[in-house]
TORNUPA-242076 format. One record per residue (C-alpha): residue number from 1; residue in three letters; x, y, z. Coordinates in steps of 0.1 Angstrom, whole numbers, plus 5000, padded with zeros to 4 digits. Layout:
BEGIN
<pt k="NUM" r="ALA" east="X" north="Y" up="Z"/>
...
END
This chain:
BEGIN
<pt k="1" r="MET" east="8659" north="6640" up="9680"/>
<pt k="2" r="ALA" east="8627" north="6636" up="9659"/>
<pt k="3" r="GLU" east="8611" north="6666" up="9677"/>
<pt k="4" r="ALA" east="8642" north="6689" up="9671"/>
<pt k="5" r="ALA" east="8642" north="6679" up="9634"/>
<pt k="6" r="GLY" east="8604" north="6684" up="9631"/>
<pt k="7" r="VAL" east="8599" north="6649" up="9617"/>
<pt k="8" r="SER" east="8585" north="6616" up="9630"/>
<pt k="9" r="ARG" east="8606" north="6589" up="9648"/>
<pt k="10" r="ALA" east="8601" north="6567" up="9617"/>
<pt k="11" r="ALA" east="8616" north="6593" up="9595"/>
<pt k="12" r="VAL" east="8647" north="6596" up="9617"/>
<pt k="13" r="SER" east="8651" north="6558" up="9617"/>
<pt k="14" r="LYS" east="8649" north="6557" up="9579"/>
<pt k="15" r="VAL" east="8675" north="6584" up="9576"/>
<pt k="16" r="LEU" east="8698" north="6565" up="9601"/>
<pt k="17" r="ARG" east="8693" north="6533" up="9582"/>
<pt k="18" r="ASN" east="8697" north="6550" up="9548"/>
<pt k="19" r="ALA" east="8664" north="6533" up="9539"/>
<pt k="20" r="TYR" east="8645" north="6538" up="9507"/>
<pt k="21" r="GLY" east="8618" north="6565" up="9504"/>
<pt k="22" r="VAL" east="8636" north="6594" up="9523"/>
<pt k="23" r="SER" east="8633" north="6627" up="9505"/>
<pt k="24" r="PRO" east="8664" north="6650" up="9501"/>
<pt k="25" r="GLY" east="8647" north="6677" up="9522"/>
<pt k="26" r="MET" east="8640" north="6653" up="9551"/>
<pt k="27" r="ARG" east="8674" north="6638" up="9549"/>
<pt k="28" r="GLN" east="8690" north="6672" up="9550"/>
<pt k="29" r="ARG" east="8669" north="6683" up="9580"/>
<pt k="30" r="VAL" east="8676" north="6652" up="9600"/>
<pt k="31" r="GLU" east="8714" north="6651" up="9592"/>
<pt k="32" r="SER" east="8716" north="6688" up="9600"/>
<pt k="33" r="THR" east="8700" north="6681" up="9634"/>
<pt k="34" r="ILE" east="8722" north="6651" up="9641"/>
<pt k="35" r="GLU" east="8753" north="6672" up="9634"/>
<pt k="36" r="GLN" east="8739" north="6700" up="9657"/>
<pt k="37" r="LEU" east="8731" north="6678" up="9686"/>
<pt k="38" r="GLY" east="8760" north="6655" up="9682"/>
<pt k="39" r="TYR" east="8736" north="6626" up="9683"/>
<pt k="40" r="ARG" east="8746" north="6591" up="9690"/>
<pt k="41" r="PRO" east="8722" north="6563" up="9699"/>
<pt k="42" r="SER" east="8727" north="6557" up="9736"/>
<pt k="43" r="VAL" east="8731" north="6525" up="9756"/>
<pt k="44" r="ALA" east="8699" north="6534" up="9774"/>
<pt k="45" r="ALA" east="8680" north="6538" up="9741"/>
<pt k="46" r="ARG" east="8691" north="6504" up="9729"/>
<pt k="47" r="ALA" east="8679" north="6490" up="9762"/>
<pt k="48" r="LEU" east="8645" north="6506" up="9758"/>
<pt k="49" r="ARG" east="8639" north="6490" up="9724"/>
<pt k="50" r="GLY" east="8652" north="6457" up="9737"/>
<pt k="51" r="SER" east="8685" north="6440" up="9732"/>
<pt k="52" r="SER" east="8689" north="6411" up="9708"/>
<pt k="53" r="TYR" east="8719" north="6398" up="9728"/>
<pt k="54" r="ARG" east="8736" north="6389" up="9696"/>
<pt k="55" r="LEU" east="8769" north="6402" up="9683"/>
<pt k="56" r="GLY" east="8775" north="6400" up="9646"/>
<pt k="57" r="LEU" east="8809" north="6388" up="9631"/>
<pt k="58" r="GLU" east="8810" north="6398" up="9594"/>
<pt k="59" r="ILE" east="8836" north="6379" up="9575"/>
<pt k="60" r="PRO" east="8845" north="6383" up="9538"/>
<pt k="61" r="HIS" east="8854" north="6346" up="9531"/>
<pt k="62" r="ILE" east="8837" north="6318" up="9551"/>
<pt k="63" r="ASP" east="8864" north="6294" up="9541"/>
<pt k="64" r="ALA" east="8893" north="6315" up="9554"/>
<pt k="65" r="ARG" east="8910" north="6295" up="9581"/>
<pt k="66" r="PHE" east="8921" north="6324" up="9601"/>
<pt k="67" r="MET" east="8884" north="6333" up="9608"/>
<pt k="68" r="THR" east="8882" north="6302" up="9630"/>
<pt k="69" r="GLN" east="8907" north="6317" up="9654"/>
<pt k="70" r="ILE" east="8887" north="6350" up="9655"/>
<pt k="71" r="LEU" east="8854" north="6332" up="9661"/>
<pt k="72" r="LYS" east="8870" north="6310" up="9688"/>
<pt k="73" r="GLY" east="8883" north="6341" up="9706"/>
<pt k="74" r="ALA" east="8850" north="6360" up="9703"/>
<pt k="75" r="LYS" east="8831" north="6331" up="9717"/>
<pt k="76" r="ARG" east="8855" north="6329" up="9746"/>
<pt k="77" r="ALA" east="8849" north="6365" up="9755"/>
<pt k="78" r="VAL" east="8812" north="6362" up="9757"/>
<pt k="79" r="ALA" east="8811" north="6329" up="9776"/>
<pt k="80" r="GLY" east="8791" north="6335" up="9808"/>
<pt k="81" r="THR" east="8773" north="6365" up="9793"/>
<pt k="82" r="PRO" east="8738" north="6366" up="9777"/>
<pt k="83" r="TYR" east="8754" north="6374" up="9743"/>
<pt k="84" r="GLN" east="8760" north="6350" up="9714"/>
<pt k="85" r="ILE" east="8781" north="6354" up="9683"/>
<pt k="86" r="ILE" east="8762" north="6354" up="9650"/>
<pt k="87" r="LEU" east="8784" north="6346" up="9619"/>
<pt k="88" r="ALA" east="8776" north="6367" up="9588"/>
<pt k="89" r="PRO" east="8795" north="6357" up="9557"/>
<pt k="90" r="ALA" east="8796" north="6386" up="9532"/>
<pt k="91" r="ASP" east="8786" north="6366" up="9501"/>
<pt k="92" r="GLY" east="8778" north="6399" up="9483"/>
<pt k="93" r="PRO" east="8789" north="6435" up="9489"/>
<pt k="94" r="GLU" east="8801" north="6439" up="9525"/>
<pt k="95" r="TYR" east="8780" north="6471" up="9528"/>
<pt k="96" r="ASP" east="8748" north="6450" up="9524"/>
<pt k="97" r="THR" east="8759" north="6425" up="9550"/>
<pt k="98" r="LEU" east="8768" north="6453" up="9575"/>
<pt k="99" r="GLU" east="8736" north="6472" up="9569"/>
<pt k="100" r="SER" east="8715" north="6440" up="9575"/>
<pt k="101" r="LEU" east="8732" north="6433" up="9607"/>
<pt k="102" r="ALA" east="8729" north="6469" up="9619"/>
<pt k="103" r="ASP" east="8692" north="6469" up="9610"/>
<pt k="104" r="GLY" east="8682" north="6455" up="9644"/>
<pt k="105" r="LEU" east="8696" north="6420" up="9640"/>
<pt k="106" r="VAL" east="8725" north="6425" up="9664"/>
<pt k="107" r="ASP" east="8736" north="6448" up="9693"/>
<pt k="108" r="GLY" east="8772" north="6452" up="9679"/>
<pt k="109" r="ILE" east="8793" north="6442" up="9650"/>
<pt k="110" r="ILE" east="8828" north="6429" up="9646"/>
<pt k="111" r="ALA" east="8837" north="6438" up="9609"/>
<pt k="112" r="VAL" east="8864" north="6421" up="9588"/>
<pt k="113" r="SER" east="8858" north="6445" up="9559"/>
<pt k="114" r="PRO" east="8891" north="6458" up="9545"/>
<pt k="115" r="LEU" east="8875" north="6477" up="9516"/>
<pt k="116" r="VAL" east="8846" north="6494" up="9533"/>
<pt k="117" r="ASP" east="8849" north="6532" up="9532"/>
<pt k="118" r="GLN" east="8860" north="6546" up="9566"/>
<pt k="119" r="ALA" east="8835" north="6575" up="9565"/>
<pt k="120" r="TRP" east="8807" north="6550" up="9558"/>
<pt k="121" r="LEU" east="8820" north="6530" up="9587"/>
<pt k="122" r="GLU" east="8819" north="6560" up="9610"/>
<pt k="123" r="ASP" east="8783" north="6565" up="9600"/>
<pt k="124" r="LEU" east="8775" north="6530" up="9608"/>
<pt k="125" r="ALA" east="8791" north="6533" up="9642"/>
<pt k="126" r="ARG" east="8767" north="6561" up="9651"/>
<pt k="127" r="ARG" east="8739" north="6534" up="9649"/>
<pt k="128" r="VAL" east="8755" north="6504" up="9665"/>
<pt k="129" r="PRO" east="8788" north="6498" up="9681"/>
<pt k="130" r="VAL" east="8815" north="6486" up="9656"/>
<pt k="131" r="VAL" east="8849" north="6469" up="9659"/>
<pt k="132" r="MET" east="8869" north="6469" up="9627"/>
<pt k="133" r="LEU" east="8892" north="6439" up="9628"/>
<pt k="134" r="GLY" east="8924" north="6438" up="9607"/>
<pt k="135" r="ARG" east="8926" north="6472" up="9592"/>
<pt k="136" r="HIS" east="8950" north="6499" up="9605"/>
<pt k="137" r="ASP" east="8925" north="6528" up="9608"/>
<pt k="138" r="THR" east="8925" north="6559" up="9631"/>
<pt k="139" r="PRO" east="8887" north="6560" up="9638"/>
<pt k="140" r="ALA" east="8867" north="6585" up="9657"/>
<pt k="141" r="GLY" east="8836" north="6565" up="9665"/>
<pt k="142" r="TYR" east="8845" north="6528" up="9663"/>
<pt k="143" r="ASP" east="8872" north="6505" up="9677"/>
<pt k="144" r="THR" east="8900" north="6486" up="9659"/>
<pt k="145" r="VAL" east="8918" north="6453" up="9665"/>
<pt k="146" r="THR" east="8949" north="6446" up="9644"/>
<pt k="147" r="GLY" east="8980" north="6424" up="9644"/>
<pt k="148" r="ASP" east="9014" north="6441" up="9641"/>
<pt k="149" r="ASP" east="9017" north="6435" up="9604"/>
<pt k="150" r="HIS" east="9049" north="6457" up="9601"/>
<pt k="151" r="ALA" east="9067" north="6435" up="9626"/>
<pt k="152" r="GLY" east="9053" north="6402" up="9613"/>
<pt k="153" r="ALA" east="9062" north="6408" up="9577"/>
<pt k="154" r="ARG" east="9097" north="6421" up="9586"/>
<pt k="155" r="ALA" east="9103" north="6389" up="9606"/>
<pt k="156" r="VAL" east="9094" north="6367" up="9576"/>
<pt k="157" r="MET" east="9117" north="6387" up="9553"/>
<pt k="158" r="GLU" east="9146" north="6388" up="9577"/>
<pt k="159" r="HIS" east="9143" north="6350" up="9581"/>
<pt k="160" r="LEU" east="9143" north="6344" up="9544"/>
<pt k="161" r="LEU" east="9171" north="6368" up="9538"/>
<pt k="162" r="SER" east="9192" north="6352" up="9566"/>
<pt k="163" r="LEU" east="9188" north="6318" up="9548"/>
<pt k="164" r="GLY" east="9205" north="6334" up="9518"/>
<pt k="165" r="HIS" east="9175" north="6339" up="9495"/>
<pt k="166" r="ARG" east="9178" north="6367" up="9471"/>
<pt k="167" r="ARG" east="9150" north="6360" up="9448"/>
<pt k="168" r="ILE" east="9120" north="6362" up="9471"/>
<pt k="169" r="ALA" east="9085" north="6367" up="9457"/>
<pt k="170" r="HIS" east="9055" north="6380" up="9475"/>
<pt k="171" r="LEU" east="9021" north="6362" up="9469"/>
<pt k="172" r="THR" east="8992" north="6384" up="9478"/>
<pt k="173" r="GLU" east="8957" north="6395" up="9472"/>
<pt k="174" r="PRO" east="8943" north="6414" up="9441"/>
<pt k="175" r="GLU" east="8954" north="6451" up="9437"/>
<pt k="176" r="ASN" east="8922" north="6466" up="9452"/>
<pt k="177" r="VAL" east="8931" north="6449" up="9486"/>
<pt k="178" r="THR" east="8968" north="6462" up="9486"/>
<pt k="179" r="ILE" east="8963" north="6499" up="9477"/>
<pt k="180" r="PRO" east="8992" north="6518" up="9493"/>
<pt k="181" r="GLY" east="8981" north="6537" up="9524"/>
<pt k="182" r="SER" east="8948" north="6519" up="9527"/>
<pt k="183" r="GLY" east="8956" north="6503" up="9560"/>
<pt k="184" r="THR" east="8947" north="6468" up="9550"/>
<pt k="185" r="PRO" east="8969" north="6440" up="9564"/>
<pt k="186" r="HIS" east="8979" north="6430" up="9529"/>
<pt k="187" r="SER" east="8988" north="6465" up="9518"/>
<pt k="188" r="VAL" east="9011" north="6467" up="9549"/>
<pt k="189" r="ARG" east="9027" north="6433" up="9542"/>
<pt k="190" r="LEU" east="9034" north="6442" up="9506"/>
<pt k="191" r="GLU" east="9049" north="6475" up="9516"/>
<pt k="192" r="VAL" east="9072" north="6458" up="9541"/>
<pt k="193" r="TYR" east="9081" north="6432" up="9516"/>
<pt k="194" r="ARG" east="9092" north="6459" up="9491"/>
<pt k="195" r="ALA" east="9110" north="6478" up="9518"/>
<pt k="196" r="CYS" east="9130" north="6448" up="9529"/>
<pt k="197" r="MET" east="9140" north="6439" up="9494"/>
<pt k="198" r="ALA" east="9152" north="6475" up="9488"/>
<pt k="199" r="GLU" east="9171" north="6475" up="9521"/>
<pt k="200" r="ALA" east="9189" north="6444" up="9510"/>
<pt k="201" r="GLY" east="9198" north="6459" up="9476"/>
<pt k="202" r="LEU" east="9174" north="6436" up="9458"/>
<pt k="203" r="SER" east="9149" north="6460" up="9443"/>
<pt k="204" r="GLY" east="9155" north="6444" up="9410"/>
<pt k="205" r="ASN" east="9144" north="6412" up="9422"/>
<pt k="206" r="ILE" east="9110" north="6421" up="9435"/>
<pt k="207" r="GLN" east="9084" north="6397" up="9422"/>
<pt k="208" r="VAL" east="9046" north="6400" up="9432"/>
<pt k="209" r="GLY" east="9021" north="6374" up="9424"/>
<pt k="210" r="ARG" east="8984" north="6379" up="9430"/>
<pt k="211" r="ARG" east="8955" north="6354" up="9434"/>
<pt k="212" r="ASP" east="8925" north="6359" up="9412"/>
<pt k="213" r="VAL" east="8902" north="6388" up="9420"/>
<pt k="214" r="SER" east="8873" north="6363" up="9424"/>
<pt k="215" r="GLY" east="8890" north="6351" up="9456"/>
<pt k="216" r="GLY" east="8899" north="6317" up="9443"/>
<pt k="217" r="ASP" east="8930" north="6298" up="9451"/>
<pt k="218" r="ALA" east="8965" north="6310" up="9445"/>
<pt k="219" r="VAL" east="8979" north="6279" up="9428"/>
<pt k="220" r="GLY" east="8979" north="6295" up="9394"/>
<pt k="221" r="ALA" east="8996" north="6327" up="9407"/>
<pt k="222" r="ALA" east="9023" north="6306" up="9424"/>
<pt k="223" r="ALA" east="9029" north="6285" up="9394"/>
<pt k="224" r="ALA" east="9032" north="6316" up="9372"/>
<pt k="225" r="LEU" east="9060" north="6329" up="9395"/>
<pt k="226" r="LEU" east="9079" north="6295" up="9392"/>
<pt k="227" r="ALA" east="9076" north="6298" up="9354"/>
<pt k="228" r="LEU" east="9094" north="6332" up="9353"/>
<pt k="229" r="PRO" east="9128" north="6332" up="9336"/>
<pt k="230" r="GLU" east="9145" north="6338" up="9370"/>
<pt k="231" r="PRO" east="9120" north="6321" up="9394"/>
<pt k="232" r="PRO" east="9120" north="6328" up="9431"/>
<pt k="233" r="THR" east="9138" north="6306" up="9455"/>
<pt k="234" r="ALA" east="9114" north="6316" up="9483"/>
<pt k="235" r="ILE" east="9078" north="6328" up="9485"/>
<pt k="236" r="PHE" east="9063" north="6349" up="9512"/>
<pt k="237" r="ALA" east="9025" north="6344" up="9510"/>
<pt k="238" r="GLY" east="9001" north="6370" up="9526"/>
<pt k="239" r="HIS" east="8983" north="6343" up="9545"/>
<pt k="240" r="ASP" east="8984" north="6306" up="9552"/>
<pt k="241" r="ASP" east="8957" north="6297" up="9527"/>
<pt k="242" r="MET" east="8977" north="6312" up="9498"/>
<pt k="243" r="ALA" east="9008" north="6296" up="9513"/>
<pt k="244" r="VAL" east="8993" north="6261" up="9512"/>
<pt k="245" r="ASP" east="8982" north="6268" up="9475"/>
<pt k="246" r="ALA" east="9018" north="6278" up="9469"/>
<pt k="247" r="LEU" east="9031" north="6246" up="9483"/>
<pt k="248" r="ALA" east="9006" north="6227" up="9461"/>
<pt k="249" r="ALA" east="9022" north="6244" up="9430"/>
<pt k="250" r="VAL" east="9059" north="6244" up="9439"/>
<pt k="251" r="GLY" east="9062" north="6215" up="9463"/>
<pt k="252" r="ARG" east="9094" north="6216" up="9483"/>
<pt k="253" r="THR" east="9115" north="6231" up="9455"/>
<pt k="254" r="VAL" east="9109" north="6266" up="9468"/>
<pt k="255" r="ALA" east="9109" north="6279" up="9505"/>
<pt k="256" r="VAL" east="9074" north="6291" up="9515"/>
<pt k="257" r="ALA" east="9063" north="6311" up="9544"/>
<pt k="258" r="GLY" east="9028" north="6321" up="9553"/>
<pt k="259" r="TYR" east="9009" north="6344" up="9578"/>
<pt k="260" r="ASP" east="8983" north="6338" up="9605"/>
<pt k="261" r="ASP" east="8997" north="6304" up="9619"/>
<pt k="262" r="THR" east="8964" north="6287" up="9613"/>
<pt k="263" r="ASP" east="8959" north="6250" up="9625"/>
<pt k="264" r="LEU" east="8969" north="6238" up="9591"/>
<pt k="265" r="ALA" east="9003" north="6254" up="9593"/>
<pt k="266" r="ALA" east="9013" north="6231" up="9622"/>
<pt k="267" r="HIS" east="9001" north="6199" up="9605"/>
<pt k="268" r="PRO" east="9032" north="6176" up="9602"/>
<pt k="269" r="LEU" east="9026" north="6170" up="9565"/>
<pt k="270" r="ILE" east="9026" north="6207" up="9559"/>
<pt k="271" r="ASP" east="9048" north="6221" up="9586"/>
<pt k="272" r="LEU" east="9045" north="6257" up="9574"/>
<pt k="273" r="THR" east="9067" north="6286" up="9586"/>
<pt k="274" r="SER" east="9041" north="6313" up="9595"/>
<pt k="275" r="VAL" east="9035" north="6344" up="9615"/>
<pt k="276" r="ASP" east="9013" north="6339" up="9647"/>
<pt k="277" r="GLN" east="8994" north="6371" up="9652"/>
<pt k="278" r="GLN" east="8973" north="6357" up="9681"/>
<pt k="279" r="GLY" east="8941" north="6354" up="9662"/>
<pt k="280" r="VAL" east="8921" north="6339" up="9691"/>
<pt k="281" r="GLU" east="8931" north="6370" up="9713"/>
<pt k="282" r="MET" east="8923" north="6394" up="9686"/>
<pt k="283" r="GLY" east="8887" north="6378" up="9684"/>
<pt k="284" r="ALA" east="8884" north="6380" up="9722"/>
<pt k="285" r="GLN" east="8896" north="6416" up="9723"/>
<pt k="286" r="ALA" east="8870" north="6426" up="9696"/>
<pt k="287" r="ALA" east="8842" north="6410" up="9715"/>
<pt k="288" r="THR" east="8853" north="6425" up="9747"/>
<pt k="289" r="MET" east="8854" north="6460" up="9731"/>
<pt k="290" r="LEU" east="8817" north="6456" up="9722"/>
<pt k="291" r="LEU" east="8808" north="6446" up="9757"/>
<pt k="292" r="GLU" east="8826" north="6476" up="9770"/>
<pt k="293" r="ARG" east="8806" north="6498" up="9746"/>
<pt k="294" r="PHE" east="8773" north="6484" up="9760"/>
<pt k="295" r="GLN" east="8786" north="6494" up="9794"/>
<pt k="296" r="GLY" east="8789" north="6530" up="9783"/>
<pt k="297" r="ARG" east="8824" north="6535" up="9770"/>
<pt k="298" r="THR" east="8822" north="6561" up="9742"/>
<pt k="299" r="GLU" east="8860" north="6568" up="9733"/>
<pt k="300" r="PRO" east="8876" north="6547" up="9706"/>
<pt k="301" r="ARG" east="8901" north="6521" up="9715"/>
<pt k="302" r="ARG" east="8929" north="6505" up="9694"/>
<pt k="303" r="TYR" east="8945" north="6472" up="9701"/>
<pt k="304" r="MET" east="8974" north="6457" up="9683"/>
<pt k="305" r="ALA" east="8984" north="6421" up="9689"/>
<pt k="306" r="ALA" east="9021" north="6412" up="9690"/>
<pt k="307" r="THR" east="9033" north="6388" up="9663"/>
<pt k="308" r="ARG" east="9058" north="6358" up="9664"/>
<pt k="309" r="LEU" east="9074" north="6340" up="9636"/>
<pt k="310" r="ARG" east="9069" north="6302" up="9639"/>
<pt k="311" r="ILE" east="9098" north="6286" up="9619"/>
<pt k="312" r="ARG" east="9091" north="6252" up="9604"/>
<pt k="313" r="SER" east="9104" north="6230" up="9577"/>
<pt k="314" r="SER" east="9088" north="6247" up="9548"/>
<pt k="315" r="THR" east="9116" north="6272" up="9548"/>
<pt k="316" r="ALA" east="9143" north="6247" up="9557"/>
<pt k="317" r="SER" east="9176" north="6258" up="9540"/>
END
């Protein structure tokens, strides 16, 4: 690669890492050579420079309960291998965290990064194997693991409608996480919510609450829904953490359903109706995909976990 581009190995490494100090001319020369050669760092090349035997699990929120399921599954998949899982909370921009992991810290990355640009992620996957967890992408160079968000969200809505609810609100993330067509889980769940309301002839009753853009709790957003002139009789929360916040705001006066079926959902004092999307299995699949990449697999794989609605007393009619 370096010889074909007429530059040093260090220069190629800098371009691949998007490091500081690369001139436009050098970048163009290296990127042109990469495109001509169809270059991708090989398993053998990684072995020559030495494996770290670490897999990075990047997560956007360290306090998100669903992440414990993902971590448990990933650890299960690497048990008995030399690899260990390194947790990397994205306290700042996800790009920085992913770059740091790719810069020699780990051999592969499981990314929970719904807002990272897909083209940027494809570039990252040329340097290190990547599994995108949760986003409905159609990648060329990395793998994906998702839950069946269409089926899961529809199961919630059909359940609430079957109980006679006609004023159903959806509590979700800020707008930048639910952009239509973005493939994020929350964009899909919002889309299905709207579709189900329309199919039931209830488009005029659509109510969407959003938690604060800072990622704080959703208690205020749920309370705002309850304060509407015609408040909802049921709330479909985009995940269990928001559902628990909704319960804190509305008590048992409103039916509440969540998503992810975290350990808290089954707690007898909460007893939250929620969608089980096999988080442990998703984590195991993601780690297994990375191990397959190390063994030489190059074609992208997509795995979708089946969902199941766990009905509990939080939606009791």
